[in-house]
Residue frames as qw, qx, qy, qz and C-alpha x, y, z in Angstrom:
[[0.308, -0.068, -0.810, -0.494, 103.22, 78.07, 121.12],
 [0.544, -0.026, 0.440, -0.714, 99.63, 77.70, 122.09],
 [0.424, 0.153, 0.892, -0.014, 97.55, 74.58, 121.80],
 [0.505, 0.687, 0.323, -0.410, 95.04, 76.52, 119.60],
 [0.267, 0.725, -0.477, -0.419, 97.68, 77.24, 116.99],
 [0.141, -0.247, 0.947, 0.151, 98.73, 73.62, 116.87],
 [0.469, 0.351, 0.780, -0.219, 95.17, 72.48, 116.52],
 [0.495, 0.777, 0.157, -0.357, 94.68, 74.74, 113.43],
 [0.110, -0.623, 0.640, 0.436, 97.82, 73.80, 111.78],
 [0.876, 0.349, 0.329, -0.048, 97.56, 72.03, 108.39],
 [0.660, -0.022, 0.419, 0.623, 100.12, 71.45, 105.60],
 [0.271, 0.718, 0.392, 0.508, 98.34, 74.15, 103.57],
 [0.262, -0.962, -0.064, -0.036, 98.73, 76.72, 106.30],
 [0.678, -0.476, 0.316, 0.462, 102.39, 75.82, 106.69],
 [0.566, 0.322, 0.443, 0.616, 102.85, 76.37, 103.04],
 [0.064, 0.901, 0.289, 0.317, 101.15, 79.74, 103.20],
 [0.459, -0.862, 0.123, 0.177, 103.41, 80.79, 106.08],
 [0.707, -0.197, 0.402, 0.548, 106.51, 79.46, 104.35],
 [0.462, 0.577, 0.379, 0.557, 105.72, 81.41, 101.19],
 [0.158, -0.972, -0.087, -0.153, 105.16, 84.61, 103.22],
 [0.628, -0.656, 0.279, 0.312, 108.57, 84.06, 105.02],
 [0.679, 0.148, 0.448, 0.563, 110.37, 83.20, 101.71],
 [0.289, 0.774, 0.299, 0.478, 109.01, 86.38, 100.09],
 [0.301, -0.952, 0.009, -0.057, 110.03, 88.50, 103.11],
 [0.573, -0.664, 0.425, 0.225, 113.49, 86.98, 103.80],
 [0.474, 0.576, -0.602, -0.284, 114.29, 85.36, 100.49],
 [0.964, -0.067, -0.217, -0.139, 114.51, 81.64, 100.20],
 [0.673, 0.299, -0.478, 0.480, 118.26, 81.49, 100.92],
 [0.005, 0.418, -0.443, 0.793, 117.81, 83.78, 103.94],
 [0.752, -0.325, 0.027, -0.573, 115.10, 81.54, 105.54],
 [0.121, 0.282, -0.932, 0.192, 115.98, 78.86, 107.92],
 [0.486, -0.375, -0.777, -0.139, 113.78, 76.11, 109.44],
 [0.258, -0.342, -0.547, 0.719, 113.98, 78.14, 112.69],
 [0.176, 0.121, -0.067, -0.975, 112.39, 81.15, 110.95],
 [0.462, -0.173, -0.677, -0.546, 109.64, 78.82, 109.52],
 [0.449, -0.310, -0.795, 0.267, 109.07, 77.29, 112.89],
 [0.118, -0.263, -0.351, 0.891, 108.72, 80.64, 114.58],
 [0.304, 0.046, -0.301, -0.903, 106.45, 82.08, 111.86],
 [0.551, -0.207, -0.706, -0.394, 104.17, 79.00, 111.90],
 [0.520, -0.472, 0.372, -0.607, 104.14, 78.84, 115.73],
 [0.986, -0.112, 0.015, -0.119, 105.03, 75.14, 115.68],
 [0.595, -0.579, 0.498, 0.251, 108.16, 73.11, 116.42],
 [0.247, 0.561, -0.660, -0.434, 110.69, 72.18, 113.69],
 [0.206, -0.029, 0.978, -0.001, 109.91, 68.52, 114.35],
 [0.484, 0.521, 0.569, -0.414, 106.23, 69.25, 113.56],
 [0.425, 0.709, -0.268, -0.495, 107.38, 70.71, 110.22],
 [0.137, 0.425, -0.864, -0.232, 109.62, 67.81, 109.38],
 [0.469, 0.169, 0.818, -0.289, 106.68, 65.49, 110.17],
 [0.567, 0.658, 0.389, -0.306, 104.93, 66.85, 107.13],
 [0.591, 0.787, -0.179, 0.011, 107.76, 67.89, 104.68],
 [0.883, 0.035, -0.105, 0.457, 111.42, 66.90, 104.21],
 [0.451, -0.336, -0.052, 0.825, 112.55, 70.51, 104.56],
 [0.147, 0.679, 0.102, -0.712, 112.32, 73.95, 103.20],
 [0.075, 0.287, -0.659, -0.691, 113.07, 72.94, 99.64],
 [0.045, 0.368, 0.922, 0.116, 109.96, 70.69, 99.63],
 [0.073, 0.732, 0.457, -0.500, 107.94, 73.75, 100.73],
 [0.074, 0.569, -0.322, -0.754, 109.53, 75.79, 97.88],
 [0.031, 0.018, 0.900, 0.434, 108.71, 72.92, 95.41],
 [0.056, 0.567, 0.813, -0.123, 105.11, 72.90, 96.50],
 [0.043, 0.744, 0.218, -0.631, 104.80, 76.69, 96.37],
 [0.094, 0.463, -0.505, -0.723, 106.32, 77.23, 92.91],
 [0.073, 0.177, 0.942, 0.274, 104.36, 74.21, 91.62],
 [0.122, 0.672, 0.630, -0.369, 101.16, 75.88, 92.71],
 [0.144, 0.711, -0.105, -0.680, 102.09, 78.97, 90.70],
 [0.031, 0.336, -0.768, -0.545, 103.34, 77.07, 87.62],
 [0.178, 0.328, 0.927, 0.041, 100.32, 74.66, 87.64],
 [0.203, 0.746, 0.407, -0.486, 98.02, 77.79, 87.58],
 [0.124, 0.644, -0.391, -0.646, 99.94, 79.24, 84.59],
 [0.025, -0.174, 0.897, 0.406, 100.18, 76.09, 82.60],
 [0.276, 0.453, 0.825, -0.193, 96.50, 75.30, 83.12],
 [0.276, 0.689, 0.048, -0.668, 95.76, 78.50, 81.21],
 [0.069, 0.441, -0.708, -0.548, 97.40, 77.09, 78.10],
 [0.040, 0.192, 0.972, 0.132, 94.75, 74.20, 78.05],
 [0.314, 0.504, 0.461, -0.659, 91.72, 76.53, 78.41],
 [0.521, 0.611, 0.576, 0.153, 89.41, 76.77, 75.33],
 [0.117, 0.981, 0.040, -0.153, 90.26, 80.39, 75.01],
 [0.290, -0.705, 0.559, 0.326, 93.96, 79.49, 74.63],
 [0.435, -0.111, 0.842, 0.299, 93.46, 76.70, 72.11],
 [0.370, 0.577, 0.682, 0.253, 90.67, 77.84, 69.76],
 [0.153, 0.948, 0.223, -0.165, 90.25, 80.85, 67.52],
 [0.512, 0.766, -0.181, 0.344, 92.76, 83.21, 65.94],
 [0.711, 0.000, -0.402, 0.577, 96.15, 83.31, 67.52],
 [0.060, 0.389, -0.181, 0.901, 95.86, 87.00, 68.56],
 [0.653, -0.491, -0.119, -0.564, 92.63, 86.17, 70.49],
 [0.897, -0.215, -0.358, 0.144, 94.29, 83.14, 72.07],
 [0.558, 0.134, -0.331, 0.749, 97.38, 85.17, 73.25],
 [0.239, -0.475, 0.072, -0.844, 95.11, 87.92, 74.58],
 [0.832, -0.400, -0.264, -0.280, 93.25, 85.19, 76.53],
 [0.820, -0.070, -0.374, 0.427, 96.50, 83.84, 77.89],
 [0.250, 0.319, -0.276, 0.872, 97.74, 87.34, 78.88],
 [0.484, -0.494, -0.034, -0.721, 94.42, 88.21, 80.57],
 [0.895, -0.354, -0.251, -0.102, 94.28, 84.89, 82.48],
 [0.667, 0.176, -0.391, 0.609, 98.02, 85.23, 83.43],
 [0.070, -0.413, 0.264, -0.869, 97.26, 88.55, 85.17],
 [0.743, -0.404, -0.133, -0.516, 94.22, 86.86, 86.81],
 [0.908, -0.165, -0.346, 0.170, 96.26, 83.91, 88.10],
 [0.425, 0.298, -0.342, 0.783, 99.09, 86.24, 89.19],
 [0.280, -0.454, 0.182, -0.826, 96.59, 88.21, 91.29],
 [0.849, -0.332, -0.195, -0.361, 94.76, 85.19, 92.65],
 [0.930, -0.203, -0.136, 0.276, 97.98, 83.42, 93.61],
 [0.142, 0.943, -0.182, 0.240, 100.05, 86.58, 94.32],
 [0.484, -0.723, 0.493, -0.020, 102.32, 85.29, 97.03],
 [0.855, -0.014, 0.487, 0.177, 103.08, 82.04, 95.12],
 [0.640, 0.682, 0.130, 0.330, 103.76, 83.81, 91.78],
 [0.094, -0.949, 0.264, -0.143, 105.85, 86.43, 93.59],
 [0.672, -0.481, 0.552, 0.114, 107.99, 83.66, 95.00],
 [0.823, 0.347, 0.384, 0.233, 108.13, 81.98, 91.56],
 [0.431, 0.860, 0.016, 0.271, 109.42, 85.22, 89.99],
 [0.222, -0.879, 0.394, -0.152, 112.08, 85.64, 92.68],
 [0.903, -0.229, 0.311, 0.187, 113.80, 82.23, 92.44],
 [0.111, 0.857, -0.425, -0.269, 117.38, 82.53, 91.08],
 [0.844, 0.373, -0.382, -0.056, 118.41, 78.97, 90.30],
 [0.124, -0.642, 0.680, -0.331, 120.56, 78.32, 93.43],
 [0.509, -0.146, 0.812, -0.247, 118.86, 74.91, 94.09],
 [0.143, 0.118, 0.906, 0.381, 117.48, 71.99, 92.02],
 [0.157, 0.663, 0.702, -0.207, 113.98, 73.19, 92.66],
 [0.074, 0.784, 0.007, -0.616, 114.77, 76.79, 91.62],
 [0.046, -0.338, 0.696, 0.632, 116.42, 75.59, 88.34],
 [0.168, 0.354, 0.905, 0.169, 113.40, 73.43, 87.60],
 [0.113, 0.770, 0.475, -0.412, 111.13, 76.42, 88.20],
 [0.038, 0.665, -0.299, -0.683, 113.19, 78.67, 85.93],
 [0.118, -0.068, 0.875, 0.464, 113.08, 75.96, 83.20],
 [0.146, 0.587, 0.796, -0.025, 109.31, 75.70, 83.50],
 [0.077, 0.797, 0.148, -0.581, 109.00, 79.58, 83.39],
 [0.020, -0.435, 0.580, 0.688, 111.05, 79.59, 80.15],
 [0.131, 0.207, 0.931, 0.269, 108.84, 76.85, 78.74],
 [0.137, 0.738, 0.589, -0.299, 105.75, 78.95, 79.44],
 [0.045, 0.734, -0.173, -0.655, 107.35, 82.04, 77.92],
 [0.132, -0.209, 0.786, 0.566, 108.30, 79.96, 74.86],
 [0.195, 0.469, 0.860, 0.050, 104.68, 78.76, 74.47],
 [0.139, 0.842, 0.314, -0.415, 103.41, 82.39, 74.57],
 [0.104, -0.588, 0.466, 0.653, 106.13, 83.39, 72.14],
 [0.195, 0.136, 0.889, 0.392, 104.82, 80.70, 69.69],
 [0.168, 0.714, 0.664, -0.147, 101.30, 82.17, 70.01],
 [0.031, 0.811, -0.047, -0.583, 102.66, 85.72, 69.31],
 [0.131, -0.324, 0.718, 0.602, 104.57, 84.41, 66.27],
 [0.203, 0.413, 0.856, 0.235, 101.35, 82.66, 64.96],
 [0.118, 0.842, 0.416, -0.324, 99.39, 85.94, 65.42],
 [0.048, -0.674, 0.358, 0.645, 102.06, 87.83, 63.55],
 [0.177, -0.072, 0.860, 0.474, 101.98, 85.12, 60.80],
 [0.173, 0.610, 0.771, 0.062, 98.17, 85.52, 60.58],
 [0.217, 0.451, 0.228, 0.835, 98.75, 89.23, 60.07],
 [0.394, -0.808, -0.397, -0.184, 97.11, 90.40, 63.35],
 [0.563, -0.728, 0.002, 0.392, 100.28, 91.53, 65.04],
 [0.204, 0.921, -0.278, -0.180, 102.90, 94.00, 63.87],
 [0.948, 0.198, -0.040, 0.245, 105.68, 92.29, 61.90],
 [0.350, 0.753, -0.301, 0.468, 108.22, 94.96, 62.76],
 [0.505, -0.646, 0.425, -0.384, 108.61, 93.66, 66.32],
 [0.351, 0.285, -0.888, 0.081, 110.80, 90.68, 67.22],
 [0.730, -0.386, -0.432, -0.362, 108.56, 88.05, 68.75],
 [0.681, -0.212, -0.526, 0.464, 110.96, 87.18, 71.59],
 [0.179, 0.106, -0.246, 0.947, 111.38, 90.84, 72.45],
 [0.471, -0.361, -0.276, -0.756, 107.63, 91.31, 72.36],
 [0.778, -0.332, -0.532, -0.040, 107.18, 88.34, 74.72],
 [0.512, -0.115, -0.458, 0.718, 109.81, 89.68, 77.20],
 [0.051, -0.192, 0.062, -0.978, 108.21, 93.09, 77.13],
 [0.589, -0.396, -0.373, -0.598, 104.73, 91.77, 77.61],
 [0.784, -0.396, -0.462, 0.126, 105.66, 89.47, 80.52],
 [0.352, 0.092, -0.334, 0.870, 107.98, 92.20, 82.00],
 [0.321, -0.334, -0.056, -0.884, 104.82, 94.27, 82.27],
 [0.790, -0.348, -0.387, -0.325, 102.69, 91.42, 83.63],
 [0.774, -0.145, -0.498, 0.364, 105.38, 90.22, 86.09],
 [0.173, 0.318, -0.264, 0.894, 105.99, 93.68, 87.46],
 [0.539, -0.541, -0.243, -0.597, 102.58, 93.54, 89.09],
 [0.785, -0.335, -0.479, 0.205, 103.93, 91.46, 91.85],
 [0.448, 0.071, -0.310, 0.835, 105.98, 94.44, 93.00],
 [0.080, -0.085, 0.135, -0.984, 103.17, 96.93, 93.45],
 [0.535, -0.291, -0.488, -0.626, 99.74, 95.37, 93.02],
 [0.096, 0.006, 0.835, -0.541, 97.61, 94.66, 96.07],
 [0.177, -0.342, -0.825, -0.415, 94.30, 92.95, 95.45],
 [0.277, -0.036, 0.319, -0.905, 91.05, 94.62, 96.46],
 [0.694, 0.262, 0.459, -0.489, 88.23, 92.70, 94.74],
 [0.633, 0.234, 0.693, 0.255, 87.44, 90.35, 91.83],
 [0.407, 0.862, 0.299, 0.038, 86.20, 93.25, 89.77],
 [0.159, -0.885, 0.362, 0.245, 89.55, 95.09, 90.42],
 [0.542, -0.276, 0.729, 0.314, 91.46, 91.93, 89.18],
 [0.598, 0.514, 0.573, 0.224, 89.32, 91.81, 85.95],
 [0.177, 0.980, 0.040, -0.084, 89.77, 95.55, 85.39],
 [0.310, -0.736, 0.523, 0.297, 93.56, 95.15, 85.81],
 [0.610, 0.023, 0.737, 0.290, 93.71, 92.19, 83.43],
 [0.459, 0.781, 0.413, 0.094, 91.74, 94.10, 80.83],
 [0.028, -0.969, 0.141, 0.201, 93.94, 97.10, 81.20],
 [0.492, -0.445, 0.664, 0.345, 97.14, 94.98, 80.65],
 [0.580, 0.325, 0.684, 0.300, 95.66, 93.33, 77.51],
 [0.332, 0.899, 0.283, 0.038, 94.56, 96.68, 76.03],
 [0.189, -0.885, 0.333, 0.265, 97.77, 98.49, 76.84],
 [0.488, -0.332, 0.718, 0.368, 99.83, 95.67, 75.28],
 [0.507, 0.300, 0.761, 0.272, 97.73, 94.64, 72.36],
 [0.283, 0.912, 0.231, -0.186, 96.60, 98.06, 71.16],
 [0.012, -0.841, 0.446, 0.305, 100.28, 98.63, 70.54],
 [0.424, -0.284, 0.825, 0.244, 100.93, 95.19, 69.17],
 [0.572, 0.539, 0.615, -0.066, 98.02, 94.79, 66.77],
 [0.297, 0.103, 0.475, 0.822, 98.31, 95.82, 63.25],
 [0.273, 0.343, 0.160, -0.884, 96.07, 98.74, 62.17],
 [0.329, 0.372, 0.851, 0.167, 92.86, 97.52, 60.36]]
């Protein structure tokens, strides 16, 4: 451990290191010793700022969830026809996923083994439910195919979006926007009714 690393340590950099280690080793496979070594600080320094690794997990998945839920309050998600709103939510979900890739990756990998993981899974289900409601409204307005089950369409749509964490590596903001547009077009060209 060098003095320079200690001088540059912040709770935010610790969180970033923790997310990286959790994603590499899995949350259950990560010890405070692993986090201490990766951060280049003592375990007591970590405990000075957080109660333990579950608090780091809580902060990390909260960051991802806050980004996703904030989308639902944006004007594009609350005004206009339901199909336009759900397209906005889908586009922005891809953008948040790309912007917060390590945090969303961790969120998508939690399994429900701890209180924090169960809370995160419940919040993810709530987000999916809100999107399913939008898809249902778009179907009721006649803009989406009625021959597809709304819950199935939601699962397929977010299966596609969530799979991005496994292969996508960001290059630029333009790349992120192009990816978001490709997902929306691929999904909704198939979901929209023919006009």
